[in-house]
FIDO-718009 format. One record per atom (N, C-alpha, C): x, y, z; atom name; residue number from 1; residue in three letters; chain. Coordinates in steps of 0.001 Angstrom, whole numbers. Example, Ala and Ser with C-alpha at 12.3 -4.5 7.8 and 13.67 -1.06 7.14 Angstrom:
2
      px      py      pz atomo num residuo cadena
   13190   -5690    7800     N   1     ALA      A
   12300   -4500    7800    CA   1     ALA      A
   13200   -3300    7800     C   1     ALA      A
   12850   -2250    7080     N   2     SER      A
   13670   -1060    7140    CA   2     SER      A
   12900      30    7870     C   2     SER      A
//
This chain:
198
      px      py      pz atomo num residuo cadena
     852   -1183       0     N   1     GLU      A
       0       0       0    CA   1     GLU      A
     894    1241       0     C   1     GLU      A
     663    2135    -950     N   2     GLY      A
    1450    3365   -1049    CA   2     GLY      A
     937    4444    -124     C   2     GLY      A
    1700    5551      18     N   3     PRO      A
    1286    6628     928    CA   3     PRO      A
     -38    7269     538     C   3     PRO      A
    -307    7409    -772     N   4     GLN      A
   -1574    8025   -1181    CA   4     GLN      A
   -2759    7144    -819     C   4     GLN      A
   -2608    5817   -1061     N   5     GLN      A
   -3690    4905    -707    CA   5     GLN      A
   -3910    4893     807     C   5     GLN      A
   -2798    4885    1559     N   6     ARG      A
   -2915    4899    3019    CA   6     ARG      A
   -3587    6181    3493     C   6     ARG      A
   -3238    7310    2891     N   7     ALA      A
   -3852    8596    3269    CA   7     ALA      A
   -5343    8574    2977     C   7     ALA      A
   -5735    7986    1808     N   8     ARG      A
   -7167    7900    1488    CA   8     ARG      A
   -7892    7029    2503     C   8     ARG      A
   -7267    5886    2839     N   9     ARG      A
   -7874    4969    3804    CA   9     ARG      A
   -8043    5641    5165     C   9     ARG      A
   -7095    6514    5522     N  10     GLU      A
   -7144    7190    6825    CA  10     GLU      A
   -7964    8476    6772     C  10     GLU      A
   -8780    8616    5760     N  11     GLY      A
   -9649    9793    5677    CA  11     GLY      A
   -8921   11018    5188     C  11     GLY      A
   -7914   10825    4328     N  12     GLY      A
   -7194   11973    3783    CA  12     GLY      A
   -6033   12412    4645     C  12     GLY      A
   -5852   11776    5780     N  13     ARG      A
   -4770   12206    6664    CA  13     ARG      A
   -3451   11586    6250     C  13     ARG      A
   -2400   12306    6488     N  14     GLY      A
   -1073   11823    6161    CA  14     GLY      A
     -68   12913    6446     C  14     GLY      A
    1215   12597    6425     N  15     PRO      A
    2226   13611    6726    CA  15     PRO      A
    2306   14660    5632     C  15     PRO      A
    2643   15864    6012     N  16     TYR      A
    2802   16953    5049    CA  16     TYR      A
    4142   16832    4346     C  16     TYR      A
    4137   16993    3035     N  17     ARG      A
    5364   17021    2250    CA  17     ARG      A
    5350   18285    1405     C  17     ARG      A
    6553   18799    1100     N  18     GLU      A
    6674   20015     285    CA  18     GLU      A
    5883   19916   -1011     C  18     GLU      A
    5846   18717   -1607     N  19     SER      A
    5156   18539   -2887    CA  19     SER      A
    3644   18452   -2728     C  19     SER      A
    3165   18346   -1514     N  20     ASP      A
    1734   18221   -1261    CA  20     ASP      A
    1036   19528   -1629     C  20     ASP      A
      25   19489   -2499     N  21     PRO      A
    -661   20719   -2898    CA  21     PRO      A
   -1546   21300   -1793     C  21     PRO      A
   -1793   20526    -734     N  22     ARG      A
   -2633   21021     358    CA  22     ARG      A
   -1845   21975    1244     C  22     ARG      A
   -2552   22952    1804     N  23     ARG      A
   -1957   23852    2796    CA  23     ARG      A
   -2748   23685    4084     C  23     ARG      A
   -2047   23766    5186     N  24     PHE      A
   -2675   23559    6480    CA  24     PHE      A
   -2633   24863    7274     C  24     PHE      A
   -3794   25310    7715     N  25     ILE      A
   -3906   26559    8461    CA  25     ILE      A
   -4766   26307    9695     C  25     ILE      A
   -4298   26770   10839     N  26     ALA      A
   -5098   26714   12063    CA  26     ALA      A
   -5804   28057   12218     C  26     ALA      A
   -7059   27998   12620     N  27     ARG      A
   -7853   29215   12808    CA  27     ARG      A
   -8204   29333   14292     C  27     ARG      A
   -7609   30326   14952     N  28     GLN      A
   -7828   30547   16383    CA  28     GLN      A
   -8779   31722   16561     C  28     GLN      A
   -9955   31516   17143     N  29     PRO      A
  -10872   32648   17316    CA  29     PRO      A
  -10386   33622   18382     C  29     PRO      A
  -10666   34884   18158     N  30     ILE      A
  -10405   35944   19131    CA  30     ILE      A
  -11779   36462   19547     C  30     ILE      A
  -12077   36357   20831     N  31     LEU      A
  -13410   36694   21335    CA  31     LEU      A
  -13420   38046   22039     C  31     LEU      A
  -14593   38699   21989     N  32     ASP      A
  -14764   39923   22762    CA  32     ASP      A
  -15302   39563   24145     C  32     ASP      A
  -15638   40555   24954     N  33     LEU      A
  -16079   40295   26327    CA  33     LEU      A
  -17426   39580   26390     C  33     LEU      A
  -18212   39646   25295     N  34     SER      A
  -19494   38938   25223    CA  34     SER      A
  -19333   37541   24641     C  34     SER      A
  -18082   37153   24391     N  35     ARG      A
  -17741   35845   23820    CA  35     ARG      A
  -18196   35703   22371     C  35     ARG      A
  -18349   36840   21722     N  36     GLU      A
  -18620   36844   20284    CA  36     GLU      A
  -17286   36893   19551     C  36     GLU      A
  -17241   36292   18362     N  37     VAL      A
  -15997   36296   17596    CA  37     VAL      A
  -15719   37708   17086     C  37     VAL      A
  -14556   38232   17470     N  38     PHE      A
  -14091   39534   16990    CA  38     PHE      A
  -13248   39356   15735     C  38     PHE      A
  -12407   38326   15737     N  39     GLY      A
  -11509   38081   14616    CA  39     GLY      A
  -10880   36710   14757     C  39     GLY      A
   -9895   36443   13907     N  40     TYR      A
   -9197   35157   13936    CA  40     TYR      A
   -7708   35380   13744     C  40     TYR      A
   -6923   34601   14489     N  41     GLU      A
   -5499   34511   14183    CA  41     GLU      A
   -5333   33266   13315     C  41     GLU      A
   -4678   33444   12170     N  42     LEU      A
   -4425   32321   11277    CA  42     LEU      A
   -2964   31909   11416     C  42     LEU      A
   -2749   30619   11596     N  43     LEU      A
   -1415   30091   11861    CA  43     LEU      A
   -1090   28966   10891     C  43     LEU      A
      91   29013   10324     N  44     PHE      A
     541   27944    9439    CA  44     PHE      A
     753   26680   10257     C  44     PHE      A
     350   25538    9702     N  45     ARG      A
     582   24252   10346    CA  45     ARG      A
    1337   23340    9388     C  45     ARG      A
    2179   22481    9940     N  46     SER      A
    3048   21635    9136    CA  46     SER      A
    2332   20443    8522     C  46     SER      A
    1194   20078    9052     N  47     GLY      A
     465   18927    8539    CA  47     GLY      A
    -834   18752    9296     C  47     GLY      A
   -1352   17536    9251     N  48     TRP      A
   -2651   17273    9874    CA  48     TRP      A
   -2602   17471   11390     C  48     TRP      A
   -1467   17189   12011     N  49     GLU      A
   -1376   17413   13452    CA  49     GLU      A
   -1316   18923   13702     C  49     GLU      A
   -1880   19357   14812     N  50     ASN      A
   -2007   20793   15078    CA  50     ASN      A
    -722   21345   15694     C  50     ASN      A
     337   21426   14880     N  51     CYS      A
    1601   21974   15358    CA  51     CYS      A
    2380   22528   14174     C  51     CYS      A
    3426   23249   14486     N  52     PHE      A
    4293   23783   13442    CA  52     PHE      A
    5728   23423   13768     C  52     PHE      A
    6456   22980   12756     N  53     TYR      A
    7899   22808   12883    CA  53     TYR      A
    8502   23223   11556     C  53     TYR      A
    9640   23857   11629     N  54     GLY      A
   10271   24292   10393    CA  54     GLY      A
   10697   25740   10464     C  54     GLY      A
   10886   26320    9300     N  55     ASP      A
   11394   27673    9157    CA  55     ASP      A
   10256   28694    9266     C  55     ASP      A
   10353   29629   10209     N  56     THR      A
    9270   30602   10415    CA  56     THR      A
    9132   31560    9232     C  56     THR      A
   10251   31917    8591     N  57     ASP      A
   10160   32779    7409    CA  57     ASP      A
    9384   32081    6294     C  57     ASP      A
    9652   30798    6107     N  58     GLU      A
    8943   30036    5071    CA  58     GLU      A
    7459   29937    5406     C  58     GLU      A
    7135   29701    6672     N  59     ALA      A
    5734   29620    7092    CA  59     ALA      A
    5018   30940    6813     C  59     ALA      A
    5666   32057    7126     N  60     THR      A
    5064   33366    6874    CA  60     THR      A
    4892   33600    5374     C  60     THR      A
    5904   33230    4589     N  61     ARG      A
    5792   33387    3127    CA  61     ARG      A
    4607   32591    2582     C  61     ARG      A
    4409   31357    3083     N  62     LEU      A
    3294   30538    2620    CA  62     LEU      A
    1952   31143    3018     C  62     LEU      A
    1860   31661    4243     N  63     MET      A
     608   32300    4686    CA  63     MET      A
     301   33526    3828     C  63     MET      A
    1315   34329    3559     N  64     ILE      A
    1123   35525    2737    CA  64     ILE      A
     720   35127    1315     C  64     ILE      A
    1371   34091     781     N  65     ALA      A
    1024   33618    -568    CA  65     ALA      A
    -420   33137    -612     C  65     ALA      A
    -837   32384     408     N  66     ASP      A
   -2227   31917     450    CA  66     ASP      A
   -3193   33090     530     C  66     ASP      A
   -2854   34075    1370     N  67     GLY      A
   -3724   35244    1500    CA  67     GLY      A
   -3818   36029     210     C  67     GLY      A
   -2678   36161    -491     N  68     ALA      A
   -2665   36913   -1739    CA  68     ALA      A
   -3404   36171   -2847     C  68     ALA      A
   -3226   34847   -2908     N  69     LEU      A
   -3837   34072   -3989    CA  69     LEU      A
   -5315   33776   -3763     C  69     LEU      A
   -5662   33395   -2537     N  70     TYR      A
   -7015   32909   -2286    CA  70     TYR      A
   -7829   33806   -1362     C  70     TYR      A
   -7148   34667    -614     N  71     GLY      A
   -7848   35459     390    CA  71     GLY      A
   -8201   34597    1593     C  71     GLY      A
   -8567   35244    2665     N  72     PHE      A
   -8912   34513    3882    CA  72     PHE      A
  -10384   34683    4253     C  72     PHE      A
  -11167   35280    3357     N  73     HIS      A
  -12554   35599    3693    CA  73     HIS      A
  -13352   34364    4083     C  73     HIS      A
  -13162   33255    3363     N  74     ASP      A
  -13915   32043    3689    CA  74     ASP      A
  -13566   31513    5074     C  74     ASP      A
  -12333   31722    5510     N  75     LEU      A
  -11915   31259    6832    CA  75     LEU      A
  -12351   32209    7938     C  75     LEU      A
  -12382   33488    7638     N  76     THR      A
  -12630   34474    8701    CA  76     THR      A
  -13997   35150    8596     C  76     THR      A
  -14725   34888    7516     N  77     ARG      A
  -16055   35476    7302    CA  77     ARG      A
  -16024   37003    7429     C  77     ARG      A
  -14934   37596    6966     N  78     GLY      A
  -14830   39049    6959    CA  78     GLY      A
  -14348   39666    8264     C  78     GLY      A
  -14157   38853    9298     N  79     ALA      A
  -13657   39374   10583    CA  79     ALA      A
  -12177   39705   10433     C  79     ALA      A
  -11631   40569   11291     N  80     PRO      A
  -10199   40886   11215    CA  80     PRO      A
   -9337   39626   11265     C  80     PRO      A
   -8302   39623   10441     N  81     THR      A
   -7390   38485   10340    CA  81     THR      A
   -6028   38888   10889     C  81     THR      A
   -5556   38171   11884     N  82     PHE      A
   -4249   38416   12497    CA  82     PHE      A
   -3262   37410   11917     C  82     PHE      A
   -2136   37903   11388     N  83     ILE      A
   -1120   37047   10776    CA  83     ILE      A
     243   37362   11394     C  83     ILE      A
     967   36311   11838     N  84     ASN      A
    2324   36491   12361    CA  84     ASN      A
    3265   36939   11252     C  84     ASN      A
    4086   37932   11550     N  85     CYS      A
    5056   38448   10582    CA  85     CYS      A
    6462   38306   11142     C  85     CYS      A
    7357   37856   10307     N  86     THR      A
    8762   37749   10689    CA  86     THR      A
    9483   39034   10276     C  86     THR      A
   10710   39156   10714     N  87     TYR      A
   11540   40305   10339    CA  87     TYR      A
   11617   40423    8821     C  87     TYR      A
   11885   39304    8162     N  88     GLU      A
   12016   39305    6701    CA  88     GLU      A
   10751   39835    6026     C  88     GLU      A
    9598   39341    6429     N  89     SER      A
    8350   39751    5773    CA  89     SER      A
    8036   41221    6013     C  89     SER      A
    8463   41738    7154     N  90     LEU      A
    8212   43156    7457    CA  90     LEU      A
    9129   44081    6667     C  90     LEU      A
   10427   43826    6739     N  91     VAL      A
   11369   44774    6120    CA  91     VAL      A
   11448   44622    4605     C  91     VAL      A
   11070   43442    4077     N  92     ASN      A
   11096   43242    2627    CA  92     ASN      A
    9783   43582    1952     C  92     ASN      A
    8787   43999    2731     N  93     GLY      A
    7523   44438    2144    CA  93     GLY      A
    6605   43332    1684     C  93     GLY      A
    6889   42066    2055     N  94     LEU      A
    6037   40960    1620    CA  94     LEU      A
    4598   41117    2099     C  94     LEU      A
    4421   41717    3263     N  95     VAL      A
    3077   41815    3830    CA  95     VAL      A
    2150   42708    3007     C  95     VAL      A
    2706   43532    2134     N  96     THR      A
    1837   44397    1320    CA  96     THR      A
    1047   43601     293     C  96     THR      A
    1327   42306     159     N  97     LEU      A
     506   41443    -692    CA  97     LEU      A
    -835   41131     -31     C  97     LEU      A
    -926   41346    1284     N  98     LEU      A
   -2154   41092    2032    CA  98     LEU      A
   -3038   42336    2034     C  98     LEU      A
   -4357   42150    2144     N  99     PRO      A
   -5235   43325    2213    CA  99     PRO      A
   -4951   44143    3468     C  99     PRO      A
   -5238   45435    3404     N 100     THR      A
   -4952   46311    4555    CA 100     THR      A
   -5868   46013    5743     C 100     THR      A
   -6859   45172    5564     N 101     SER      A
   -7695   44763    6701    CA 101     SER      A
   -6966   43757    7594     C 101     SER      A
   -5811   43257    7153     N 102     THR      A
   -5019   42297    7924    CA 102     THR      A
   -4325   43005    9089     C 102     THR      A
   -4348   42364   10252     N 103     VAL      A
   -3587   42856   11400    CA 103     VAL      A
   -2239   42153   11369     C 103     VAL      A
   -1184   42931   11251     N 104     LEU      A
     174   42390   11172    CA 104     LEU      A
     705   42191   12587     C 104     LEU      A
     966   40934   12938     N 105     GLU      A
    1475   40616   14273    CA 105     GLU      A
    2996   40618   14256     C 105     GLU      A
    3574   41495   15045     N 106     ILE      A
    5030   41562   15167    CA 106     ILE      A
    5425   40608   16287     C 106     ILE      A
    6106   39519   15908     N 107     VAL      A
    6431   38496   16902    CA 107     VAL      A
    7486   39016   17877     C 107     VAL      A
    7510   38399   19029     N 108     GLU      A
    8316   38897   20156    CA 108     GLU      A
    9820   38865   19909     C 108     GLU      A
   10279   38096   18946     N 109     THR      A
   11716   38002   18683    CA 109     THR      A
   12231   39164   17821     C 109     THR      A
   11320   39979   17289     N 110     ILE      A
   11730   41089   16422    CA 110     ILE      A
   12154   42282   17272     C 110     ILE      A
   13362   42742   17024     N 111     GLU      A
   13879   43920   17724    CA 111     GLU      A
   13414   45177   16993     C 111     GLU      A
   13151   46250   17731     N 112     PRO      A
   12687   47493   17098    CA 112     PRO      A
   13835   48274   16450     C 112     PRO      A
   14421   47680   15423     N 113     THR      A
   15520   48332   14705    CA 113     THR      A
   14960   49469   13851     C 113     THR      A
   15853   50267   13330     N 114     GLU      A
   15444   51368   12456    CA 114     GLU      A
   14668   50846   11249     C 114     GLU      A
   15126   49731   10664     N 115     ALA      A
   14453   49156    9491    CA 115     ALA      A
   13046   48681    9832     C 115     ALA      A
   12889   48063   10995     N 116     VAL      A
   11569   47580   11428    CA 116     VAL      A
   10631   48754   11686     C 116     VAL      A
   11111   49758   12400     N 117     LEU      A
   10268   50917   12719    CA 117     LEU      A
    9863   51668   11455     C 117     LEU      A
   10782   51800   10517     N 118     LYS      A
   10478   52471    9254    CA 118     LYS      A
    9408   51697    8481     C 118     LYS      A
    9564   50369    8408     N 119     ALA      A
    8591   49526    7708    CA 119     ALA      A
    7224   49607    8383     C 119     ALA      A
    7196   49506    9700     N 120     CYS      A
    5919   49536   10430    CA 120     CYS      A
    5225   50887   10285     C 120     CYS      A
    5983   51962   10289     N 121     SER      A
    5399   53296   10070    CA 121     SER      A
    4746   53376    8695     C 121     SER      A
    5409   52783    7702     N 122     GLU      A
    4851   52769    6345    CA 122     GLU      A
    3576   51931    6286     C 122     GLU      A
    3555   50795    6971     N 123     TYR      A
    2344   49960    6975    CA 123     TYR      A
    1182   50690    7638     C 123     TYR      A
    1474   51409    8703     N 124     LYS      A
     423   52210    9355    CA 124     LYS      A
    -109   53262    8386     C 124     LYS      A
     791   53902    7649     N 125     ARG      A
     390   54918    6677    CA 125     ARG      A
    -507   54310    5600     C 125     ARG      A
    -227   53065    5232     N 126     LEU      A
   -1013   52377    4203    CA 126     LEU      A
   -2362   51877    4723     C 126     LEU      A
   -2543   51873    6053     N 127     GLY      A
   -3829   51466    6621    CA 127     GLY      A
   -3840   50144    7370     C 127     GLY      A
   -2686   49498    7487     N 128     TYR      A
   -2621   48254    8257    CA 128     TYR      A
   -2675   48563    9751     C 128     TYR      A
   -3159   47598   10527     N 129     LYS      A
   -3087   47676   11979    CA 129     LYS      A
   -1971   46730   12435     C 129     LYS      A
   -1352   47091   13557     N 130     LEU      A
    -229   46308   14079    CA 130     LEU      A
    -543   45766   15463     C 130     LEU      A
     -95   44536   15699     N 131     ALA      A
    -223   43919   17020    CA 131     ALA      A
    1161   43480   17481     C 131     ALA      A
    1448   43664   18756     N 132     LEU      A
    2694   43166   19339    CA 132     LEU      A
    2362   41855   20045     C 132     LEU      A
    2964   40764   19569     N 133     ASP      A
    2653   39425   20050    CA 133     ASP      A
    3511   39060   21262     C 133     ASP      A
    2924   38293   22192     N 134     ASP      A
    3625   37835   23405    CA 134     ASP      A
    4369   38998   24068     C 134     ASP      A
    3665   40093   24263     N 135     PHE      A
    4287   41327   24738    CA 135     PHE      A
    4843   41165   26148     C 135     PHE      A
    6077   41662   26313     N 136     GLN      A
    6704   41768   27624    CA 136     GLN      A
    7473   43081   27654     C 136     GLN      A
    7579   43669   28824     N 137     LEU      A
    8322   44915   28955    CA 137     LEU      A
    9806   44635   28731     C 137     LEU      A
   10422   45414   27860     N 138     ARG      A
   11856   45291   27611    CA 138     ARG      A
   12375   46611   27086     C 138     ARG      A
   13659   46766   27166     N 139     GLU      A
   14285   48016   26752    CA 139     GLU      A
   14081   48263   25253     C 139     GLU      A
   13727   49495   24913     N 140     GLY      A
   13598   49902   23522    CA 140     GLY      A
   12270   49575   22869     C 140     GLY      A
   11337   48979   23627     N 141     ILE      A
   10074   48533   23026    CA 141     ILE      A
    9088   49681   22807     C 141     ILE      A
    9304   50825   23475     N 142     ASP      A
    8350   51945   23394    CA 142     ASP      A
    8084   52411   21970     C 142     ASP      A
    9099   52410   21132     N 143     ALA      A
    8910   52876   19754    CA 143     ALA      A
    7927   51992   18995     C 143     ALA      A
    7951   50686   19262     N 144     LEU      A
    6980   49786   18635    CA 144     LEU      A
    5601   49942   19266     C 144     LEU      A
    5565   50140   20579     N 145     VAL      A
    4282   50341   21265    CA 145     VAL      A
    3572   51570   20696     C 145     VAL      A
    4345   52614   20382     N 146     ASP      A
    3757   53833   19817    CA 146     ASP      A
    3046   53577   18488     C 146     ASP      A
    3460   52537   17760     N 147     LEU      A
    2858   52214   16466    CA 147     LEU      A
    1750   51171   16567     C 147     LEU      A
    1677   50478   17690     N 148     ALA      A
     772   49329   17827    CA 148     ALA      A
    -683   49747   18025     C 148     ALA      A
   -1563   48868   17567     N 149     ASP      A
   -3008   49000   17802    CA 149     ASP      A
   -3479   47974   18826     C 149     ASP      A
   -2794   46839   18855     N 150     TYR      A
   -3134   45742   19767    CA 150     TYR      A
   -1876   45301   20521     C 150     TYR      A
   -2068   44994   21798     N 151     ILE      A
   -1009   44399   22602    CA 151     ILE      A
   -1528   43044   23069     C 151     ILE      A
    -795   41977   22705     N 152     LYS      A
   -1196   40624   23062    CA 152     LYS      A
    -310   40125   24201     C 152     LYS      A
    -929   39714   25297     N 153     VAL      A
    -192   39245   26470    CA 153     VAL      A
    -549   37784   26717     C 153     VAL      A
     469   36952   26754     N 154     ASP      A
     303   35510   26937    CA 154     ASP      A
     150   35202   28427     C 154     ASP      A
    -986   34600   28810     N 155     PHE      A
   -1246   34283   30214    CA 155     PHE      A
    -362   33138   30706     C 155     PHE      A
     187   32334   29783     N 156     ASN      A
    1102   31272   30204    CA 156     ASN      A
    2501   31811   30502     C 156     ASN      A
    2840   32949   29906     N 157     LEU      A
    4182   33523   30071    CA 157     LEU      A
    4221   34648   31091     C 157     LEU      A
    3065   34988   31655     N 158     SER      A
    3025   36121   32593    CA 158     SER      A
    2106   35795   33759     C 158     SER      A
    2529   36230   34925     N 159     GLY      A
    1686   36096   36106    CA 159     GLY      A
     903   37381   36324     C 159     GLY      A
      16   37398   37312     N 160     PRO      A
    -788   38598   37575    CA 160     PRO      A
      49   39858   37810     C 160     PRO      A
    1172   39732   38525     N 161     LEU      A
    2009   40908   38785    CA 161     LEU      A
    2693   41403   37513     C 161     LEU      A
    3142   40476   36683     N 162     ASP      A
    3725   40853   35389    CA 162     ASP      A
    2708   41638   34566     C 162     ASP      A
    1496   41102   34495     N 163     ARG      A
     457   41750   33700    CA 163     ARG      A
      70   43113   34284     C 163     ARG      A
      76   43217   35600     N 164     GLN      A
    -224   44496   36250    CA 164     GLN      A
     808   45547   35856     C 164     GLN      A
    2084   45164   35820     N 165     ARG      A
    3143   46088   35408    CA 165     ARG      A
    2998   46472   33938     C 165     ARG      A
    2677   45479   33100     N 166     ILE      A
    2496   45745   31664    CA 166     ILE      A
    1348   46725   31450     C 166     ILE      A
     211   46441   32068     N 167     LEU      A
    -961   47304   31865    CA 167     LEU      A
    -734   48702   32422     C 167     LEU      A
      -8   48801   33540     N 168     ALA      A
     294   50114   34107    CA 168     ALA      A
    1171   50919   33150     C 168     ALA      A
    2115   50241   32479     N 169     SER      A
    3011   50942   31550    CA 169     SER      A
    2285   51401   30286     C 169     SER      A
    1144   50784   29988     N 170     LEU      A
     387   51126   28772    CA 170     LEU      A
    -778   52074   29046     C 170     LEU      A
    -990   52410   30298     N 171     LYS      A
   -2138   53244   30681    CA 171     LYS      A
   -2125   54570   29914     C 171     LYS      A
   -3296   54956   29416     N 172     GLY      A
   -3441   56220   28707    CA 172     GLY      A
   -3154   56123   27218     C 172     GLY      A
   -2702   54973   26760     N 173     ARG      A
   -2430   54796   25323    CA 173     ARG      A
   -3687   54248   24633     C 173     ARG      A
   -3842   54597   23368     N 174     ASP      A
   -4991   54132   22593    CA 174     ASP      A
   -4670   52756   22012     C 174     ASP      A
   -4802   51729   22862     N 175     LEU      A
   -4459   50359   22493    CA 175     LEU      A
   -5583   49414   22900     C 175     LEU      A
   -5715   48328   22176     N 176     THR      A
   -6632   47261   22565    CA 176     THR      A
   -5802   46138   23166     C 176     THR      A
   -6193   45707   24357     N 177     LEU      A
   -5461   44664   25075    CA 177     LEU      A
   -6085   43303   24805     C 177     LEU      A
   -5253   42354   24375     N 178     LEU      A
   -5719   41027   23995    CA 178     LEU      A
   -5007   39985   24850     C 178     LEU      A
   -5774   39187   25572     N 179     ALA      A
   -5220   38133   26423    CA 179     ALA      A
   -5128   36841   25615     C 179     ALA      A
   -3919   36258   25583     N 180     GLU      A
   -3702   35004   24855    CA 180     GLU      A
   -3632   33826   25813     C 180     GLU      A
   -3916   32641   25287     N 181     LYS      A
   -3858   31373   26019    CA 181     LYS      A
   -4879   31343   27157     C 181     LYS      A
   -6052   31878   26887     N 182     ILE      A
   -7153   31805   27853    CA 182     ILE      A
   -7886   30495   27607     C 182     ILE      A
   -7800   29580   28565     N 183     GLU      A
   -8343   28236   28372    CA 183     GLU      A
   -9476   27884   29328     C 183     GLU      A
   -9631   28658   30398     N 184     THR      A
  -10646   28315   31405    CA 184     THR      A
  -11527   29520   31695     C 184     THR      A
  -12646   29249   32316     N 185     GLU      A
  -13573   30306   32739    CA 185     GLU      A
  -12880   31249   33726     C 185     GLU      A
  -12077   30690   34621     N 186     GLU      A
  -11381   31514   35619    CA 186     GLU      A
  -10393   32470   34942     C 186     GLU      A
   -9673   31979   33934     N 187     GLU      A
   -8732   32841   33209    CA 187     GLU      A
   -9475   33921   32434     C 187     GLU      A
  -10607   33563   31851     N 188     PHE      A
  -11418   34552   31128    CA 188     PHE      A
  -11840   35682   32067     C 188     PHE      A
  -12357   35313   33232     N 189     GLU      A
  -12812   36313   34194    CA 189     GLU      A
  -11654   37133   34744     C 189     GLU      A
  -10494   36519   34936     N 190     ALA      A
   -9321   37247   35418    CA 190     ALA      A
   -8870   38267   34367     C 190     ALA      A
   -8837   37862   33098     N 191     ALA      A
   -8441   38769   32027    CA 191     ALA      A
   -9394   39945   31942     C 191     ALA      A
  -10651   39666   32047     N 192     LYS      A
  -11686   40707   32007    CA 192     LYS      A
  -11496   41694   33169     C 192     LYS      A
  -11272   41165   34367     N 193     ALA      A
  -11086   42012   35548    CA 193     ALA      A
   -9820   42854   35447     C 193     ALA      A
   -8795   42331   34779     N 194     GLU      A
   -7528   43058   34653    CA 194     GLU      A
   -7582   44154   33605     C 194     GLU      A
   -8610   44145   32752     N 195     GLY      A
   -8740   45222   31762    CA 195     GLY      A
   -8575   44807   30326     C 195     GLY      A
   -8425   43513   30065     N 196     PHE      A
   -8345   43047   28673    CA 196     PHE      A
   -9736   43088   28056     C 196     PHE      A
   -9814   43439   26784     N 197     THR      A
  -11120   43494   26120    CA 197     THR      A
  -11268   42449   25022     C 197     THR      A
  -10168   41794   24649     N 198     LEU      A
  -10225   40674   23701    CA 198     LEU      A
   -9469   39501   24296     C 198     LEU      A
//
């Protein structure tokens, strides 16, 4: 039995290969305080299993290519689409292939270099919104915060005191606070009480 026959027998499941014409995308809902869907984060996946392994630049290029070729409307039903962006995709302008309704997520490993800040300023001018992913307080981050529309804070990577310091540092800014990795009712209520709105 060959791999294609085995994949058919297993209901289409099988390992992802570069030559495979299928693309795998995970759709993570982003909820508002009423638990209505506000938007979706779309994440590249390596295959049928819900995980990613490989080159992050390549994953971002594939997501951008899918968005440019097919659009994400069927997946997101017109709700805001959040896409992770790498340094390469930001400074090389690849993200301009996506519609300006896309929220560009600046991943936590990206340093606020002159090239990054210049690119992000241009994306804002073009009408894109920016999100800072897995946000933590660190030196030099203010310049990116000044450009951001959304701040995403991971509840697995931060305790209540960490989040209190983060929110205090952002007070008075026109930002939307998004709590990530909310898995329980207690975490939902804690995020709500702390001031997160998504």
